[in-house]
C-alpha positions as CSV (number, residue, x, y, z in Angstrom):
1,X,-12.2,0.2,9.5
2,X,-9.8,-2.9,9.9
3,X,-7.2,-1.3,12.8
4,X,-10.6,-0.7,14.7
5,X,-11.8,-4.6,14.5
6,X,-9.0,-5.6,15.2
7,X,-8.3,-3.7,18.7
8,X,-12.6,-4.4,19.5
9,X,-12.6,-7.8,18.3
10,X,-10.5,-10.9,19.2
11,X,-9.7,-12.0,15.9
12,X,-6.1,-12.7,14.3
13,X,-4.8,-10.2,11.5
14,X,-4.9,-13.3,8.9
15,X,-8.5,-14.2,9.8
16,X,-10.0,-10.7,9.0
17,X,-8.1,-10.8,6.1
18,X,-9.6,-14.1,4.8
19,X,-12.9,-12.7,5.9
20,X,-12.6,-9.1,3.6
21,X,-11.5,-11.9,0.8
22,X,-14.3,-13.5,0.9
23,X,-16.6,-10.3,1.6
24,X,-15.1,-8.7,-1.9
25,X,-15.2,-12.0,-3.6
26,X,-18.9,-13.3,-2.0
27,X,-20.3,-16.5,-3.4
28,X,-22.9,-15.7,-5.3
29,X,-25.9,-18.1,-5.2
30,X,-26.7,-18.8,-8.8
31,X,-23.4,-18.8,-9.5
32,X,-21.4,-20.6,-7.2
33,X,-18.0,-19.6,-6.8
34,X,-17.6,-16.8,-8.9
35,X,-16.2,-13.5,-7.3
36,X,-18.5,-10.5,-7.8
37,X,-15.8,-8.8,-9.9
38,X,-15.7,-11.5,-12.0
39,X,-19.7,-11.8,-12.3
40,X,-19.6,-8.3,-13.0
41,X,-16.8,-8.9,-15.8
42,X,-19.2,-12.2,-17.3
43,X,-22.4,-9.8,-17.5
44,X,-20.7,-7.2,-19.2
45,X,-20.0,-9.7,-21.8
46,X,-23.9,-10.9,-21.8
47,X,-24.9,-7.4,-23.0
48,X,-25.5,-6.5,-26.4
49,X,-22.8,-4.3,-28.0
50,X,-25.3,-1.8,-28.3
51,X,-25.5,-1.1,-24.9
52,X,-21.8,-0.5,-25.0
53,X,-22.6,2.2,-21.6
54,X,-24.2,-0.7,-19.4
55,X,-21.2,-2.9,-20.1
56,X,-18.9,0.1,-19.3
57,X,-20.7,0.9,-16.5
58,X,-20.5,-3.0,-15.1
59,X,-16.7,-2.9,-15.9
60,X,-16.9,0.0,-13.6
61,X,-18.3,-2.4,-10.8
62,X,-16.3,-4.9,-11.4
63,X,-13.2,-2.2,-10.7
64,X,-14.8,-0.7,-7.2
65,X,-14.9,-5.0,-5.7
66,X,-11.5,-5.6,-6.7
67,X,-10.3,-2.6,-5.4
68,X,-11.2,-4.9,-1.8
69,X,-8.3,-7.1,-2.9
70,X,-5.5,-5.0,-2.3
71,X,-7.0,-4.2,1.1
72,X,-6.0,-7.5,1.4
73,X,-3.2,-9.0,-0.2
74,X,-0.9,-5.9,0.2
75,X,-0.3,-5.6,3.8
76,X,-0.2,-9.4,4.2
77,X,3.5,-8.3,2.4
78,X,4.3,-6.3,5.0
79,X,3.1,-9.1,7.5
80,X,5.3,-12.3,6.5
81,X,9.0,-10.2,6.1
82,X,9.0,-7.2,7.4
83,X,12.9,-6.7,7.0
84,X,11.9,-7.6,2.8
85,X,8.9,-5.6,2.6
86,X,10.7,-3.6,-0.2
87,X,12.2,-5.9,-2.2
88,X,9.2,-8.8,-2.0
89,X,6.8,-5.4,-3.1
90,X,9.3,-5.2,-5.9
91,X,9.1,-8.6,-7.4
92,X,5.2,-8.4,-6.7
93,X,4.9,-5.6,-8.3
94,X,7.3,-6.5,-11.2
95,X,5.2,-9.8,-12.2
96,X,2.0,-7.5,-11.8
97,X,3.0,-5.2,-14.1
98,X,4.8,-8.1,-16.6
99,X,1.5,-9.9,-16.4
100,X,-0.7,-6.5,-17.3
101,X,1.5,-6.3,-20.3
102,X,1.3,-9.8,-21.2
103,X,-2.7,-9.4,-20.8
104,X,-2.7,-6.7,-23.3
105,X,-1.1,-8.4,-25.9
106,X,-2.7,-11.7,-25.1
107,X,-6.1,-10.4,-25.4
108,X,-5.5,-9.7,-29.4
109,X,-5.2,-13.4,-29.6
110,X,-8.2,-14.4,-27.9
111,X,-10.4,-10.7,-29.5
112,X,-9.8,-11.1,-32.9
113,X,-12.8,-8.9,-33.8
114,X,-14.2,-6.8,-31.2
115,X,-17.5,-6.9,-32.2
116,X,-18.0,-10.9,-31.3
117,X,-19.4,-11.3,-28.2
118,X,-18.2,-15.1,-27.7
119,X,-14.5,-14.1,-27.9
120,X,-15.1,-11.4,-24.9
121,X,-16.8,-14.3,-22.8
122,X,-14.0,-16.7,-23.5
123,X,-11.1,-13.5,-22.7
124,X,-13.4,-12.9,-19.2
125,X,-13.9,-16.5,-18.5
126,X,-10.0,-16.5,-18.0
127,X,-10.2,-13.3,-15.8
128,X,-12.8,-15.1,-13.9
129,X,-10.6,-18.7,-13.8
130,X,-7.6,-16.6,-12.3
131,X,-9.1,-14.2,-9.7
132,X,-11.2,-17.8,-8.6
133,X,-7.7,-19.6,-8.2
134,X,-6.7,-16.3,-6.3
135,X,-9.2,-16.6,-3.5
136,X,-9.0,-20.3,-3.0
137,X,-5.4,-20.6,-3.1
138,X,-5.1,-17.4,-0.6
139,X,-8.4,-18.4,1.8
140,X,-7.3,-21.8,2.2
141,X,-3.2,-21.3,2.3
142,X,-2.8,-17.4,3.0
143,X,-1.1,-16.6,6.0
144,X,-0.6,-12.8,8.0
145,X,2.2,-14.4,10.5
146,X,6.3,-13.8,10.4
147,X,8.1,-16.5,8.4
148,X,11.1,-18.3,9.5
149,X,13.1,-17.1,6.8
150,X,12.5,-13.6,8.1
151,X,12.9,-13.5,11.1
152,X,16.4,-11.9,12.1
153,X,19.2,-14.2,13.3
154,X,20.9,-13.4,16.3
155,X,24.4,-12.0,15.7
156,X,27.0,-13.2,18.0
157,X,30.9,-12.0,18.2
158,X,32.2,-14.6,17.0
159,X,29.8,-14.8,13.9
160,X,30.9,-11.2,13.0
161,X,34.5,-11.8,13.2
162,X,33.8,-14.6,10.8
163,X,31.8,-12.5,8.5
164,X,34.1,-9.4,9.0
165,X,37.6,-11.6,8.1
């Protein structure tokens, strides 16, 4: 669908990604600035513990919406530095993995009793803040063009001789 829109319409990749970013993070009129993902996380914390099945369903919907963010962010890595895509993917995935490990450990510090909804609300509130910040940063400053530092420099005979000596 992404490629079809790019071919048929006069829109740049980064503008389309920002639109998709907004789509997967549509601002709800009641809770301005929250992502559907964060919104469903928040709804999951507001239900009673006896309705845990519905809470799991809300978490699944939140995960569904978070999948749209991958469509937006992952291709951008290849666009900003095609020659260094592997290195950047490794770096980004390392940060994501460390964040995932740390989030599990830090959740134990926040949620001491799993039957206290207030502690879960704090935990998911932190998640919502992180998502809103990511949305704002990408929408305001995200680019999908090759960066100056990633443009290959032309090699001259002289520079080749200097590096080989």
